[in-house]
N, CA, C and O of each residue as an XYZ file, in Angstrom:
840
protein
N      -4.263    -23.437     -6.569
C      -5.172    -22.989     -7.202
C      -5.999    -22.217     -8.074
O      -7.008    -22.237     -8.779
N      -4.654    -21.239     -7.486
C      -4.967    -19.512     -8.036
C      -4.098    -19.365     -9.446
O      -3.155    -20.064     -9.819
N      -4.695    -18.277    -10.084
C      -4.092    -17.766    -11.063
C      -3.278    -16.964    -10.648
O      -3.878    -16.214     -9.878
N      -1.957    -16.618    -10.742
C      -1.168    -15.714    -10.537
C      -1.233    -14.805    -11.571
O      -1.066    -13.632    -11.239
N      -1.405    -15.005    -12.582
C      -2.189    -13.434    -13.872
C      -3.212    -12.776    -13.095
O      -3.430    -11.571    -12.962
N      -3.687    -13.584    -12.700
C      -5.251    -13.275    -12.564
C      -5.156    -11.944    -10.982
O      -5.503    -10.766    -10.891
N      -4.579    -12.824    -10.088
C      -3.748    -12.377     -8.921
C      -3.217    -10.853     -9.322
O      -3.954     -9.869     -9.247
N      -1.921    -10.801     -9.731
C      -1.381     -9.770    -10.224
C      -2.425     -8.569    -11.027
O      -2.357     -7.372    -10.748
N      -3.457     -9.183    -12.142
C      -4.422     -8.033    -12.710
C      -4.923     -7.467    -11.476
O      -4.696     -6.283    -11.228
N      -5.553     -8.163    -10.711
C      -6.381     -7.885     -9.818
C      -5.924     -6.571     -8.868
O      -6.610     -5.562     -8.708
N      -4.821     -6.784     -8.375
C      -3.464     -5.997     -7.896
C      -3.755     -4.668     -8.748
O      -4.435     -3.651     -8.611
N      -2.952     -5.170     -9.624
C      -2.691     -3.767    -10.218
C      -4.002     -3.073    -10.898
O      -3.974     -1.933    -11.362
N      -4.977     -3.785    -10.894
C      -6.045     -2.700    -11.446
C      -6.866     -2.337     -9.509
O      -8.062     -2.208     -9.248
N      -6.385     -2.310     -9.114
C      -6.837     -1.658     -7.274
C      -5.895     -0.489     -7.030
O      -6.304      0.641     -6.765
N      -4.500     -0.849     -7.144
C      -3.495      0.341     -7.534
C      -4.180      0.995     -8.558
O      -3.761      2.152     -8.517
N      -5.031      0.893     -9.487
C      -5.113      2.161    -10.536
C      -6.768      3.296    -10.010
O      -7.059      4.479    -10.182
N      -7.616      1.852     -9.197
C      -8.818      2.609     -8.602
C      -8.268      3.800     -7.518
O      -8.460      5.012     -7.613
N      -7.495      3.042     -6.415
C      -6.647      3.655     -5.811
C      -6.439      5.094     -6.120
O      -6.821      5.994     -5.372
N      -5.751      5.302     -7.373
C      -5.244      6.806     -7.700
C      -6.278      7.269     -8.140
O      -6.510      8.466     -7.974
N      -7.084      6.526     -8.752
C      -8.676      7.468     -9.776
C      -8.879      7.998     -8.563
O      -8.756      9.218     -8.465
N      -9.318      7.021     -7.093
C     -10.103      8.111     -6.267
C      -9.733      9.340     -5.536
O     -10.369     10.381     -5.368
N      -8.301      8.901     -5.052
C      -7.901      9.987     -4.745
C      -7.332     11.038     -5.596
O      -6.633     11.801     -4.928
N      -7.406     11.419     -7.165
C      -7.526     12.179     -7.958
C      -8.536     12.709     -7.938
O      -8.491     13.937     -7.996
N     -10.003     11.989     -7.842
C     -11.060     12.667     -7.615
C     -11.366     13.334     -6.275
O     -12.133     14.297     -6.248
N     -10.845     12.900     -5.254
C     -10.859     13.691     -3.717
C     -10.336     14.712     -3.976
O     -10.967     15.767     -3.904
N      -9.162     14.668     -4.312
C      -8.440     16.262     -4.775
C      -9.059     17.361     -5.503
O      -9.137     18.539     -5.154
N      -9.767     16.448     -7.256
C     -10.890     17.576     -7.618
C     -11.719     17.762     -7.090
O     -12.314     18.757     -7.505
N     -12.445     16.981     -5.755
C     -13.348     17.558     -4.825
C     -12.725     18.691     -3.768
O     -13.621     19.413     -3.331
N     -11.583     18.968     -3.327
C     -11.186     19.602     -2.409
C     -11.563     18.727     -1.258
O     -11.957     19.247     -0.215
N     -11.482     17.641     -1.361
C     -11.389     17.108     -0.022
C     -10.331     16.617      1.086
O     -10.429     15.873      2.062
N      -9.107     17.473      0.421
C      -7.836     17.500      0.864
C      -7.778     18.919      2.031
O      -6.908     19.415      2.747
N      -8.832     19.123      1.813
C      -8.922     20.547      2.163
C      -9.804     20.585      3.381
O      -9.482     21.371      4.271
N     -10.956     19.783      3.547
C     -11.860     19.860      4.392
C     -11.642     19.606      5.877
O     -10.928     18.642      6.155
N     -12.141     20.313      6.854
C     -11.694     20.122      8.474
C     -11.563     18.674      9.050
O     -10.922     18.303     10.033
N     -12.445     17.852      8.064
C     -12.714     15.864      8.460
C     -11.289     15.965      8.295
O     -10.715     16.136      9.370
N     -10.351     15.902      7.041
C      -9.529     15.390      6.086
C      -8.141     16.084      7.347
O      -7.155     15.429      7.684
N      -8.467     17.524      7.833
C      -7.161     17.836      8.033
C      -7.170     17.220      9.503
O      -5.997     17.128      9.864
N      -7.802     16.887     10.219
C      -8.294     16.555     11.613
C      -7.257     14.872     11.533
O      -6.428     14.534     12.378
N      -7.601     14.166     10.422
C      -7.166     13.210     10.845
C      -5.584     12.967     10.049
O      -4.970     12.065     10.619
N      -5.034     13.400      9.207
C      -4.140     13.686      8.366
C      -3.170     14.046      9.052
O      -2.244     13.299      9.367
N      -3.330     15.910      9.537
C      -2.202     16.009     10.665
C      -1.264     15.225     11.752
O      -0.037     15.228     11.851
N      -2.146     14.626     12.446
C      -0.665     13.305     12.944
C      -0.203     12.364     12.474
O       0.732     11.664     12.862
N      -1.129     12.264     11.210
C      -0.202     11.035     10.607
C       1.191     12.216      9.979
O       2.312     11.745     10.176
N       1.177     13.336      9.426
C       1.810     14.242      8.497
C       3.330     14.084      9.730
O       4.492     13.798      9.444
N       2.739     14.388     11.064
C       3.442     14.923     12.407
C       4.416     13.418     12.425
O       5.636     13.264     12.481
N       3.358     12.495     12.356
C       4.585     10.906     12.742
C       5.460     10.869     11.766
O       6.640     10.733     12.088
N       5.006     11.011      9.916
C       5.388     10.340      9.026
C       7.246     11.648      9.601
O       8.240     10.959      9.830
N       7.425     12.965      9.725
C       7.632     14.317      9.553
C       8.335     13.497     11.171
O       9.534     13.677     10.959
N       8.307     13.210     11.707
C       9.434     12.605     13.460
C       9.930     11.657     12.848
O      11.148     11.561     13.004
N       9.297     10.646     11.980
C      10.164      9.090     11.835
C      11.359      9.602     10.786
O      12.452      9.042     10.701
N      10.997     10.649     10.084
C      12.184     11.127      8.589
C      13.137     11.449      9.850
O      14.133     10.734      9.958
N      12.948     12.358     10.721
C      13.816     13.393     11.442
C      14.429     12.226     12.346
O      15.497     12.686     12.751
N      14.301     11.218     12.744
C      14.663     10.360     13.540
C      16.007      9.685     12.901
O      17.121      9.512     13.395
N      15.471      9.366     11.600
C      16.330      8.867     10.560
C      17.479      8.946      9.882
O      18.344      8.168      9.479
N      17.104     10.883      9.853
C      18.272     11.365      9.320
C      19.625     11.933     10.857
O      20.854     11.915     10.917
N      18.464     12.385     11.895
C      19.257     13.270     13.050
C      20.212     11.949     13.797
O      21.282     12.175     14.362
N      19.712     10.806     13.698
C      19.952      9.914     14.918
C      20.794      8.399     14.161
O      21.995      8.156     14.043
N      19.137      7.306     13.607
C      19.700      6.082     12.817
C      20.918      6.500     11.388
O      21.765      5.765     10.881
N      20.643      7.634     11.131
C      21.812      7.122     10.082
C      23.348      7.247     10.135
O      24.170      6.737      9.374
N      23.607      8.269     11.515
C      24.941      8.493     11.787
C      25.333      7.123     13.282
O      26.371      7.042     13.938
N      24.235      6.361     13.377
C      24.865      5.405     13.721
C      25.524      3.956     12.822
O      24.973      3.169     12.051
N      27.103      4.064     13.397
C      27.695      2.584     12.538
C      28.628      2.430     13.483
O      29.329      3.197     14.143
N      28.417      0.704     13.367
C      28.889      0.053     14.301
C      31.102     -0.317     13.096
O      31.396     -0.679     11.957
N      31.512     -0.108     13.742
C      32.985     -0.757     13.364
C      33.164     -2.661     13.855
O      32.633     -3.376     14.705
N      34.114     -2.849     12.865
C      34.738     -4.415     13.406
C      34.528     -4.514     14.848
O      33.730     -5.389     15.181
N      35.017     -3.874     15.711
C      35.479     -4.098     16.702
C      34.109     -3.909     17.854
O      34.087     -4.188     19.052
N      33.140     -3.394     17.074
C      31.675     -3.181     17.758
C      31.473     -4.427     17.899
O      31.603     -4.976     18.993
N      31.067     -5.166     16.628
C      30.411     -6.572     15.988
C      30.762     -7.417     16.686
O      30.067     -8.104     17.433
N      32.142     -7.464     16.474
C      32.865     -8.689     17.424
C      32.648     -8.861     19.032
O      32.357     -9.800     19.772
N      32.969     -7.335     19.209
C      32.240     -7.452     21.057
C      30.913     -7.969     20.997
O      30.568     -8.902     21.722
N      30.180     -7.445     20.214
C      28.505     -7.779     20.204
C      28.412     -9.274     20.334
O      27.787     -9.825     21.239
N      29.276    -10.100     19.080
C      28.642    -11.304     19.211
C      29.457    -11.840     20.041
O      29.203    -13.043     20.101
N      30.716    -11.422     21.034
C      31.502    -12.061     21.581
C      30.379    -12.168     23.313
O      30.201    -13.050     24.153
N      29.829    -10.606     23.109
C      28.759    -11.291     24.553
C      27.405    -12.016     24.222
O      26.745    -12.764     24.942
N      27.231    -11.703     23.273
C      25.606    -12.787     22.907
C      25.834    -14.087     23.293
O      24.878    -14.637     23.841
N      26.817    -14.712     23.159
C      27.305    -16.163     23.633
C      27.558    -15.868     25.432
O      28.066    -16.884     25.907
N      27.430    -15.220     26.075
C      26.917    -15.677     27.337
C      25.959    -15.255     27.533
O      25.387    -14.628     26.642
N      25.301    -15.449     28.973
C      24.371    -15.371     29.948
C      24.685    -15.032     31.329
O      25.118    -16.018     31.926
N      24.613    -13.888     32.110
C      25.370    -13.698     33.217
C      24.359    -13.878     34.126
O      23.262    -13.397     33.840
N      24.529    -14.624     35.433
C      23.666    -14.694     36.438
C      24.531    -13.975     37.592
O      25.671    -14.206     37.994
N      23.707    -13.155     37.923
C      24.059    -11.556     38.727
C      22.746    -11.063     39.888
O      21.523    -10.928     39.945
N      23.812    -10.939     40.595
C      22.789     -9.945     42.041
C      23.840     -8.916     41.874
O      25.059     -8.751     41.824
N      22.074     -7.992     41.785
C      22.694     -6.236     42.402
C      22.209     -5.672     43.726
O      21.086     -5.692     44.230
N      23.697     -5.014     44.278
C      23.538     -5.167     45.282
C      23.222     -3.289     45.552
O      23.844     -2.404     44.964
N      22.304     -3.102     46.402
C      22.154     -1.459     45.819
C      21.894     -1.352     47.867
O      21.798     -2.082     48.853
N      21.889      0.258     47.418
C      22.035      1.167     48.509
C      22.165      2.436     48.338
O      22.744      2.650     47.273
N      21.847      3.546     48.993
C      21.634      4.708     48.581
C      22.977      5.519     49.507
O      23.447      6.656     49.449
N      23.268      4.391     50.290
C      24.758      4.728     50.883
C      25.910      4.738     50.230
O      26.189      3.561     50.001
N      26.976      5.654     49.681
C      27.549      5.551     48.985
C      28.920      5.021     49.986
O      29.798      4.523     49.281
N      29.302      5.039     51.680
C      30.077      4.691     52.137
C      30.238      2.988     52.120
O      31.263      2.321     51.977
N      28.643      2.488     52.348
C      28.630      1.568     52.596
C      28.672      0.358     51.382
O      28.765     -0.861     51.521
N      28.568      1.157     50.171
C      28.488      0.426     49.128
C      30.146     -0.037     49.114
O      30.518     -1.180     48.848
N      31.189      1.274     49.510
C      32.234      1.326     48.497
C      32.869     -0.142     49.572
O      33.659     -1.014     49.209
N      32.329     -0.023     50.669
C      32.967     -0.835     51.685
C      32.462     -2.404     52.094
O      32.884     -3.193     52.939
N      31.342     -2.490     51.082
C      31.261     -4.508     50.615
C      32.276     -3.960     49.522
O      33.461     -4.075     49.836
N      32.041     -3.463     48.463
C      33.123     -3.845     47.111
C      34.797     -3.773     47.736
O      35.697     -4.183     47.002
N      35.088     -3.292     48.957
C      36.319     -3.252     49.645
C      36.316     -4.756     49.854
O      37.284     -5.333     49.359
N      35.273     -5.633     50.595
C      35.688     -6.338     51.323
C      35.348     -7.484     49.877
O      35.806     -8.624     49.798
N      34.949     -7.190     49.417
C      34.762     -8.452     48.098
C      35.840     -8.341     47.030
O      36.163     -9.240     46.254
N      36.311     -7.213     47.091
C      37.592     -7.531     46.456
C      39.357     -7.860     46.990
O      40.462     -7.795     46.451
N      38.750     -8.276     48.511
C      40.173     -8.795     49.571
C      39.370    -10.102     48.622
O      40.116    -10.214     47.649
N      38.765    -10.641     48.533
C      38.298    -12.260     48.414
C      37.764    -12.846     49.247
O      38.012    -14.016     49.536
N      36.554    -11.805     50.027
C      35.734    -12.168     51.072
C      34.146    -12.754     49.977
O      33.814    -12.445     48.832
N      33.548    -13.621     50.939
C      32.162    -14.568     50.017
C      31.463    -13.234     50.378
O      31.718    -12.575     51.386
N      30.493    -12.901     49.372
C      29.147    -12.200     49.257
C      28.043    -12.800     50.580
O      27.435    -12.287     51.519
N      28.172    -13.819     50.154
C      26.884    -15.119     51.318
C      26.936    -14.133     52.693
O      26.125    -13.379     53.232
N      28.888    -14.714     53.080
C      29.687    -14.026     54.444
C      29.072    -13.115     54.891
O      28.369    -12.929     55.884
N      29.553    -12.296     53.676
C      29.341    -11.059     53.735
C      28.123    -10.109     54.457
O      28.118     -9.384     55.452
N      26.765    -10.604     53.123
C      25.792    -10.617     54.042
C      24.989    -10.783     54.920
O      23.962    -10.203     55.275
N      25.708    -11.883     55.343
C      24.770    -12.193     57.328
C      25.442    -11.261     57.905
O      25.011    -11.407     59.049
N      26.375    -10.182     57.986
C      26.820     -8.857     59.250
C      25.863     -8.423     58.870
O      25.170     -8.549     57.861
N      25.824     -7.568     60.247
C      24.882     -6.736     60.505
C      24.796     -5.690     59.952
O      23.771     -5.123     59.575
N      26.605     -5.133     59.803
C      26.564     -3.883     58.936
C      26.083     -3.703     57.502
O      25.452     -2.658     57.341
N      26.145     -4.032     57.036
C      25.638     -4.869     55.620
C      24.325     -5.409     55.379
O      23.918     -5.730     54.263
N      23.438     -5.535     56.835
C      21.999     -5.744     56.218
C      20.992     -5.219     55.574
O      19.927     -5.617     55.102
N      21.716     -3.977     55.682
C      20.609     -2.692     55.047
C      20.455     -2.901     53.327
O      19.394     -2.685     52.741
N      21.809     -3.393     52.593
C      21.894     -3.304     51.545
C      21.068     -4.573     50.685
O      21.229     -5.773     50.912
N      20.121     -3.967     49.615
C      19.454     -4.601     48.535
C      20.207     -5.668     47.888
O      21.216     -5.505     47.202
N      19.711     -6.628     48.125
C      19.961     -8.382     47.243
C      19.006     -8.412     46.307
O      17.858     -8.585     46.715
N      19.247     -8.244     44.736
C      18.685     -8.254     43.298
C      19.017     -9.228     42.617
O      20.043     -9.031     41.967
N      18.422    -10.504     42.468
C      19.002    -11.491     41.261
C      18.788    -11.131     40.021
O      17.635    -10.746     39.826
N      19.565    -11.115     39.006
C      19.089    -10.157     37.760
C      19.993    -10.994     36.786
O      21.217    -10.878     36.742
N      19.322    -11.766     36.087
C      19.902    -12.515     34.452
C      20.012    -11.302     33.692
O      19.244    -10.353     33.535
N      21.232    -11.588     33.231
C      22.047    -10.443     32.022
C      22.172    -11.070     30.717
O      22.944    -12.029     30.693
N      21.430    -10.668     29.303
C      22.040    -10.851     28.039
C      22.358     -9.768     28.061
O      22.349     -8.935     28.968
N      22.939     -9.691     26.104
C      23.335     -8.427     25.527
C      21.827     -7.497     25.309
O      20.710     -7.841     24.923
N      22.262     -6.483     25.650
C      20.757     -5.985     25.537
C      20.611     -5.209     26.375
O      20.716     -3.993     26.213
N      20.267     -5.934     27.719
C      19.454     -5.468     28.967
C      20.192     -4.395     29.711
O      19.466     -3.806     30.511
N      20.897     -4.159     29.687
C      21.542     -3.007     30.364
C      21.053     -1.995     29.170
O      20.843     -2.297     27.995
N      20.941     -0.819     29.740
C      20.889      0.201     29.045
C      22.074      0.970     27.950
O      22.212      1.368     26.793
N      22.989      0.796     29.655
C      24.040      1.719     29.635
C      25.285      0.770     28.902
O      25.402     -0.234     29.604
N      26.082      0.730     27.955
C      26.931     -0.143     27.382
C      27.765     -0.341     27.548
O      28.299     -1.362     27.114
N      28.487      0.734     28.448
C      30.042      0.381     28.832
C      29.388     -0.219     30.656
O      30.016     -1.156     31.148
N      28.675      0.136     31.150
C      28.131     -0.801     32.110
C      28.063     -2.190     31.726
O      28.696     -2.925     32.485
N      27.608     -2.634     30.979
C      27.694     -3.912     30.208
C      28.548     -4.354     29.764
O      28.634     -5.548     29.476
N      29.212     -3.705     29.630
C      30.882     -4.130     28.985
C      31.744     -4.792     29.805
O      32.292     -5.880     29.629
N      31.853     -3.575     31.267
C      32.593     -4.290     32.549
C      31.894     -5.543     32.941
O      32.621     -6.518     33.135
N      30.743     -5.673     33.076
C      30.181     -6.863     34.316
C      30.201     -8.380     33.065
O      30.375     -9.520     33.496
N      29.968     -8.057     31.353
C      30.320     -9.014     30.415
C      31.915     -9.408     31.039
O      32.064    -10.586     31.365
N      32.762     -8.740     31.164
C      34.629     -8.901     30.866
C      34.671     -9.569     32.366
O      35.846     -9.726     32.697
N      33.911     -9.933     33.197
C      34.385    -10.662     34.918
C      33.683    -11.966     34.701
O      32.779    -12.432     34.007
N      34.715    -12.411     35.827
C      34.618    -14.170     35.997
C      33.878    -13.934     37.321
O      33.848    -13.004     38.126
N      33.117    -15.502     37.207
C      32.312    -15.300     38.676
C      32.989    -15.230     39.868
O      34.127    -15.697     39.902
N      32.555    -14.781     40.766
C      32.944    -14.309     42.028
C      33.459    -12.797     41.862
O      33.870    -12.337     42.927
N      33.531    -11.897     40.743
C      34.001    -10.782     40.620
C      32.705     -9.828     40.931
O      31.550    -10.077     41.274
N      33.365     -8.724     40.677
C      32.527     -7.406     41.006
C      32.276     -6.222     40.383
O      33.374     -6.134     39.834
N      31.746     -5.323     40.062
C      32.490     -4.127     39.531
C      32.711     -3.700     40.468
O      32.788     -4.173     41.602
N      32.965     -1.753     39.656
C      32.886     -0.703     40.917
C      31.929     -0.550     41.195
O      31.026     -1.139     40.601
N      31.640      0.418     42.353
C      30.330      1.101     42.739
C      30.334      1.802     41.763
O      31.337      2.302     41.253
N      28.437      1.991     41.142
C      27.988      2.634     40.523
C      26.999      3.450     40.808
O      25.943      2.934     41.173
N      27.086      4.797     40.721
C      25.837      5.610     41.186
C      24.672      5.933     39.956
O      24.466      6.770     39.078
N      24.398      5.373     40.205
C      22.581      5.351     39.455
C      21.304      5.731     39.990
O      21.047      5.823     41.190
N      20.477      5.956     38.989
C      19.257      6.833     39.583
C      18.806      6.614     40.597
O      18.521      7.585     41.298
N      18.564      5.334     41.074
C      18.020      4.319     42.092
C      18.894      4.272     43.219
O      18.530      3.373     43.976
N      20.246      5.086     43.776
C      21.052      5.311     44.367
C      22.477      4.515     44.032
O      22.676      4.236     42.849
N      23.540      4.114     45.084
C      24.692      2.824     44.475
C      24.965      1.560     44.522
O      25.085      0.935     45.576
N      25.086      1.076     43.377
C      25.173     -0.660     43.170
C      26.416     -1.079     42.573
O      27.436     -0.478     42.237
N      26.050     -2.256     42.538
C      27.371     -3.138     42.188
C      26.641     -4.678     42.022
O      26.034     -5.510     42.696
N      27.202     -4.423     40.470
C      27.099     -5.958     40.440
C      28.108     -7.125     40.404
O      29.243     -7.118     39.925
N      27.472     -8.088     40.992
C      27.740     -9.150     41.813
C      27.587    -10.644     40.589
O      26.487    -11.027     40.190
N      29.104    -11.392     40.106
C      28.737    -12.063     38.607
C      28.766    -13.623     39.806
O      29.673    -13.969     40.563
N      27.448    -14.259     39.567
C      27.162    -16.095     40.109
C      28.182    -16.720     39.690
O      29.210    -17.185     40.182
N      27.632    -16.633     38.525
C      27.806    -17.249     37.133
C      28.038    -16.970     35.019
O      27.383    -16.169     34.354
N      28.690    -17.533     34.701
C      28.465    -17.307     33.131
C      28.292    -18.435     32.841
O      28.998    -19.398     33.141
N      26.702    -18.397     31.826
C      26.450    -19.409     30.773
C      26.881    -19.121     29.489
O      26.629    -18.127     28.809
N      27.620    -20.181     29.199
C      27.697    -20.159     27.336
C      26.980    -20.611     26.606
O      26.500    -21.720     26.843
N      26.602    -19.796     25.276
C      25.860    -20.889     24.498
C      26.579    -20.381     22.735
O      27.097    -19.317     22.396
N      26.348    -21.502     22.024
C      27.128    -20.657     20.553
C      26.307    -19.559     19.825
O      25.141    -19.255     20.072
N      26.829    -19.213     19.222
C      26.143    -17.922     18.081
C      26.880    -18.818     17.340
O      27.920    -19.354     17.724
N      26.158    -19.034     15.921
C      26.235    -19.231     14.645
C      26.533    -18.392     13.503
O      25.898    -18.524     12.456
N      27.752    -17.265     13.678
C      27.907    -16.580     12.853
C      28.222    -16.451     11.154
O      28.746    -15.543     10.509
N      27.551    -18.035     10.661
C      27.392    -18.035      9.380
C      26.051    -17.614      9.505
O      25.691    -17.545      8.330
N      25.260    -17.346     10.085
C      23.719    -17.142      9.957
C      23.247    -15.675     10.268
O      22.775    -15.157     11.280
N      23.642    -15.066      8.658
C      23.196    -13.509      8.691
C      22.323    -13.107      9.647
O      22.741    -12.364     10.535
N      20.763    -13.586      9.631
C      19.802    -13.257     10.183
C      20.472    -13.099     11.507
O      20.608    -12.042     12.123
N      20.892    -14.350     11.883
C      21.167    -13.880     13.699
C      21.931    -12.982     14.055
O      21.586    -12.407     15.087
N      23.713    -12.325     13.135
C      24.439    -11.353     13.268
C      23.923    -10.315     13.493
O      24.032     -9.585     14.478
N      23.007    -10.148     12.077
C      21.902     -8.903     12.061
C      21.010     -8.113     13.130
O      20.913     -6.894     13.269
N      19.977     -9.810     14.319
C      19.893     -8.956     15.541
C      20.621     -8.592     16.451
O      20.408     -7.742     17.316
N      21.515     -9.238     16.274
C      22.493     -9.049     17.473
C      23.178     -7.803     16.900
O      23.618     -7.063     17.779
N      23.345     -7.455     15.837
C      24.217     -5.827     15.580
C      22.545     -5.133     15.850
O      22.584     -4.290     16.746
N      21.695     -5.253     15.491
C      20.649     -4.558     15.901
C      20.061     -4.031     17.075
O      19.279     -3.099     17.266
N      20.775     -5.067     18.014
C      20.521     -4.548     19.270
C      21.167     -3.402     20.014
O      20.682     -2.587     20.799
N      22.610     -3.590     19.472
C      23.494     -2.939     19.634
C      22.963     -1.738     18.962
O      23.091     -0.701     19.613
N      22.502     -1.660     18.023
C      22.227     -0.160     16.974
C      20.579      0.507     17.887
O      20.258      1.687     18.029
N      19.973     -0.488     18.265
C      18.953      0.617     19.110
C      19.177      0.785     20.324
O      18.280      1.496     20.777
N      19.891      0.510     21.083
C      20.628      0.593     22.194
C      21.302      2.600     22.097
O      21.134      3.467     22.954
N      21.924      2.707     20.940
C      22.805      3.550     20.892
C      21.824      4.387     20.242
O      22.073      5.591     20.308
N      20.734      4.043     19.608
C      20.092      4.851     18.716
C      19.339      5.471     19.664
O      19.146      6.655     19.388
N      18.525      4.868     21.332
C      18.714      5.416     22.452
C      18.745      6.186     23.043
O      17.944      6.848     23.703
N      20.184      6.167     22.764
C      21.339      6.962     23.679
C      21.116      8.491     22.818
O      20.802      9.511     23.432
N      21.304      8.473     21.506
C      21.421      8.991     20.697
C      20.406      9.844     20.275
O      20.724     10.716     19.467
N      19.329      9.782     20.625
C      18.038     10.381     20.448
C      18.061     11.458     22.045
O      18.122     12.686     22.105
N      18.012     10.802     22.788
C      18.455     11.832     24.525
C      19.039     12.657     24.098
O      18.502     13.765     24.110
N      20.378     12.528     23.531
C      21.082     13.424     23.111
C      20.343     14.330     22.602
O      19.816     15.165     23.337
N      20.156     14.344     21.205
C      19.865     15.332     20.073
C      18.345     15.807     21.202
O      18.034     16.994     21.110
N      17.994     15.456     21.601
C      16.492     15.889     22.109
C      17.139     16.672     23.320
O      16.398     17.604     23.634
N      18.259     16.605     24.095
C      18.443     17.854     24.821
C      19.070     19.047     24.334
O      18.990     20.174     24.824
N      19.838     18.602     23.099
C      20.799     19.871     22.477
C      19.414     20.586     21.583
O      19.526     21.749     21.196
N      18.266     19.885     21.329
C      17.108     20.510     20.533
C      16.392     21.882     21.784
O      15.953     23.015     21.585
N      16.540     21.223     22.780
C      15.686     21.805     23.961
C      16.389     22.678     24.500
O      15.897     23.701     24.977
N      17.515     22.441     24.509
C      19.085     23.325     25.560
C      17.815     24.946     26.168
O      17.409     25.352     27.257
N      17.619     25.402     24.604
C      17.702     27.344     24.925
C      15.909     27.378     25.494
O      15.397     28.476     25.715
N      15.052     26.022     25.693
C      13.884     26.616     26.143
C      13.608     25.943     27.169
O      13.960     24.778     27.357
N      12.719     26.872     28.185
C      12.323     26.107     29.444
C      10.906     26.239     29.719
O      10.359     27.267     29.318
N      10.068     25.178     30.473
C       9.141     24.806     31.090
C       8.504     25.226     32.436
O       8.558     24.558     33.468
N       7.821     26.562     32.268
C       7.135     26.605     33.434
C       5.897     26.243     33.827
O       4.998     26.385     32.998
N       5.602     25.760     35.015
C       4.621     24.782     35.039
C       3.574     25.432     36.458
O       3.933     25.091     37.585
N       2.509     26.206     36.342
C       2.175     26.992     37.241
C       1.133     26.725     37.985
O       0.183     26.810     37.206
N       0.710     26.434     39.094
C       0.110     25.558     39.755
C      -1.266     26.198     39.916
O      -2.153     25.608     40.533
């Protein structure tokens, strides 16, 4: 029941009004007041930060055909896994050696020598892990297999694969494919941003005095 032309006209007049208010505010020096600067400076910083991110990080992330194919392949999988965790490097390497020789995880965890190892169930999908290289190694494994020991921030860990569930991905749906590609881009952007900030702050030292 709305008149489209009337809506367009109202919107157009509102744009004109906004512009006229802006020009009048500039004429009265509103852009130089303390109140304006107080609210505008954080917004300016925000836009500058976003522009820097797009220029130095986002624009440099390019996906190859192999990257896209790899992402699509991983998007079809849901990995049911267990994370074996311990601060003891030798213990993690020992249980990895036992798993590699064909011994069952359930049997190994009943042994007293491995009782201190933490076992955490985890469901993995594309993008859940921050490290793409570790994700590639996990998603390449079959049930019953495990990764090499990984030295993480929380100690030594191993990913053990319980099961791999498959679901179809409609590669003809551009929205679905774009979402999968964006998942990879977002993770790479996070890594590249950390890399860029490290380089930016390399010559600076922060001293905290008590």
